[in-house]
C-alpha positions in Angstrom: 0.5 -18.7 21.1 -1.0 -15.9 19.1 -3.2 -16.8 16.2 -1.9 -15.9 12.7 -3.6 -12.9 11.2 -2.4 -13.9 7.7 -3.4 -17.4 6.5 -0.6 -19.8 6.1 -1.8 -20.8 2.7 -1.3 -17.2 1.5 2.2 -17.0 3.0 3.2 -20.3 1.3 1.4 -19.5 -1.9 3.1 -16.2 -2.4 6.5 -17.7 -1.5 6.1 -20.5 -4.0 5.1 -17.8 -6.5 8.2 -15.8 -5.9 10.5 -18.8 -6.2 8.9 -19.6 -9.6 8.6 -16.0 -10.8 12.0 -14.6 -10.0 14.3 -16.9 -12.0 12.2 -16.5 -15.2 12.1 -12.7 -14.8 15.8 -12.6 -14.2 16.5 -14.6 -17.3 14.1 -12.6 -19.5 14.8 -9.1 -18.3 18.0 -9.1 -16.3 18.9 -8.1 -12.7 18.0 -4.4 -13.1 14.4 -5.3 -13.7 14.1 -6.1 -10.0 14.6 -2.4 -9.2 11.1 -1.7 -10.6 9.0 -0.8 -7.7 6.4 -3.4 -8.7 9.1 -6.2 -8.7 10.7 -5.0 -5.5 7.2 -5.0 -4.1 6.8 -8.7 -4.7 9.8 -9.4 -2.5 8.7 -7.0 0.2 5.2 -8.4 0.2 6.6 -11.9 0.8 8.5 -10.6 3.8 5.5 -8.7 5.0 3.3 -11.8 4.8 5.6 -13.9 7.0 6.3 -11.1 9.5 2.6 -10.0 9.4 4.0 -6.5 9.2 1.6 -3.6 8.9 4.6 -1.3 8.3 5.9 -3.2 5.3 2.4 -3.6 3.8 1.7 0.1 4.4 5.1 1.0 2.8 4.3 -1.0 -0.3 0.7 0.1 -0.6 1.6 3.8 -0.7 4.0 3.1 -3.6 2.2 0.5 -5.6 -1.6 1.0 -5.3 -2.0 3.8 -7.8 0.3 2.5 -10.4 -0.8 -1.1 -10.2 -4.4 -0.1 -10.3 -3.7 2.0 -13.4 -1.9 -1.0 -14.9 -5.0 -3.1 -14.3 -7.3 -0.5 -15.8 -5.2 -0.2 -18.9 -4.9 -4.0 -19.3 -8.7 -4.5 -18.8 -9.4 -1.7 -21.3 -7.1 -3.3 -23.9 -8.7 -6.7 -23.5 -12.2 -5.4 -23.7 -11.8 -2.7 -26.3 -8.5 -3.3 -28.0 -7.3 0.2 -26.9 -4.8 1.1 -24.2 -6.6 3.8 -22.2 -3.5 4.8 -20.3 -0.5 2.9 -21.7 2.1 0.7 -20.1 0.7 -2.8 -20.8 1.4 -2.9 -24.6 4.0 -5.6 -24.0 1.3 -7.9 -22.7 0.1 -8.2 -26.3 3.5 -8.6 -27.9 3.7 -11.9 -29.7 7.5 -11.8 -29.7 7.3 -12.1 -25.9 6.5 -15.6 -24.6 3.0 -16.1 -23.3 4.4 -17.6 -20.1 6.4 -14.4 -19.3 3.3 -12.3 -20.1 1.2 -14.4 -17.8 3.7 -14.0 -15.0 3.1 -10.3 -15.2 -0.5 -10.7 -14.0 0.8 -10.3 -10.5 0.2 -6.6 -11.2 -3.5 -7.3 -11.1 -3.3 -9.3 -7.9 -1.2 -6.8 -5.9 -3.8 -4.0 -5.3 -6.5 -6.1 -3.7 -3.9 -8.0 -1.7 -2.4 -4.8 -0.3 -5.8 -3.3 0.5 -6.8 -6.5 2.3 -3.5 -6.7 4.2 -3.8 -3.1 5.4 -7.4 -3.6 6.4 -6.5 -6.8 8.3 -3.3 -5.6 10.0 -3.8 -1.9 10.2 -2.1 1.1 8.5 1.2 2.3 9.7 1.5 6.1 9.0 5.2 5.7 8.4 4.5 3.8 5.2 4.7 6.8 2.8 7.9 8.0 4.4 9.5 4.6 3.9 8.3 4.6 0.3 9.7 8.1 -0.2 13.1 7.0 1.2 13.0 4.0 -1.1 12.4 6.2 -4.1 15.2 8.6 -3.1 17.6 5.5 -3.1 16.3 3.5 -6.1 15.4 6.1 -8.7 18.9 7.8 -8.7 20.3 4.3 -9.3 17.9 3.8 -12.2 18.9 7.2 -13.5 22.6 6.4 -13.7 22.6 2.6 -14.2 21.7 1.5 -17.7 19.7 4.7 -18.3 18.4 3.5 -21.6 16.0 1.1 -19.8 14.4 4.1 -18.0 13.4 1.9 -15.0 10.7 3.5 -12.9 10.7 6.3 -15.5 13.9 7.7 -14.0 14.7 9.4 -17.3 11.2 10.3 -18.5 7.5 9.1 -18.4 6.4 6.0 -20.2 9.9 4.7 -20.9 10.8 7.6 -23.1 13.7 9.9 -22.0 12.4 13.4 -21.7 14.3 16.4 -23.2 12.0 19.3 -21.9 14.5 20.0 -19.1 18.0 19.0 -17.9 18.0 15.4 -16.8 19.2 16.1 -13.3 16.5 18.7 -12.8 13.9 16.2 -14.0 15.3 13.7 -11.4 15.1 16.2 -8.6 11.5 17.1 -9.6 10.6 13.4 -9.7 12.0 12.9 -6.1 9.9 15.8 -4.8 6.7 15.6 -6.9 6.0 11.9 -6.8 6.1 11.6 -3.0 3.8 14.7 -2.7 1.4 13.9 -5.5 1.3 10.1 -5.3 2.6 8.7 -2.0 1.1 11.2 0.4 -2.4 11.2 -1.1 -2.3 7.4 -1.1 -1.3 7.6 2.6 -4.4 9.7 3.3 -6.6 7.3 1.3 -5.2 4.3 3.3 -5.8 6.1 6.6 -9.4 6.6 5.5 -9.7 3.0 4.3 -8.5 1.6 7.7 -10.6 4.1 9.7 -13.7 3.0 7.7 -13.0 -0.6 8.6 -12.6 0.3 12.3 -16.0 2.1 12.2 -17.6 -1.0 10.6 -16.0 -3.3 13.1 -17.3 -1.1 16.0 -20.8 -1.1 14.5 -20.7 -4.9 14.4 -19.5 -5.1 18.0 
């Protein structure tokens, strides 16, 4: 029987976390909130952990690493200096939102190191950025038309503000072209380098 490459405690821990997290988020934010890439990512990561799937981890890493890392930087900056260096974590300091719900959002901080570790451990599947691009092409148009006032995944404009600099459908088309080229593909190259670096180190140790 092949040895597990992902510890059982991590699989169980993430699964228990999902079971605890999902109902509270659903009650607080509603069903559409699960179309945020970060929230979808929680579910895909659970699947990837149990399947030990390098493809699913690679897929999620190309879509989440940059944005979750920027989230972490903004949150850390706000805690240390009282200023949001980038924006996007202001809700974490909103006293009108329960502290429990805000603490549940700390998964954003855990996700980047978990994804980097998983890709290092299981390898990087070069199809990851293509799967993430396809996901964006499906999910973002849904976000654009379904309850557009929520601006999920910035489908209507950056930073949850609908843009008016260009026609909405032109913005949507630009989003679906630019984000894969400017975010997903460079992350794909970074992850290939990351895994290659690990293989070099493993070879040196051997």
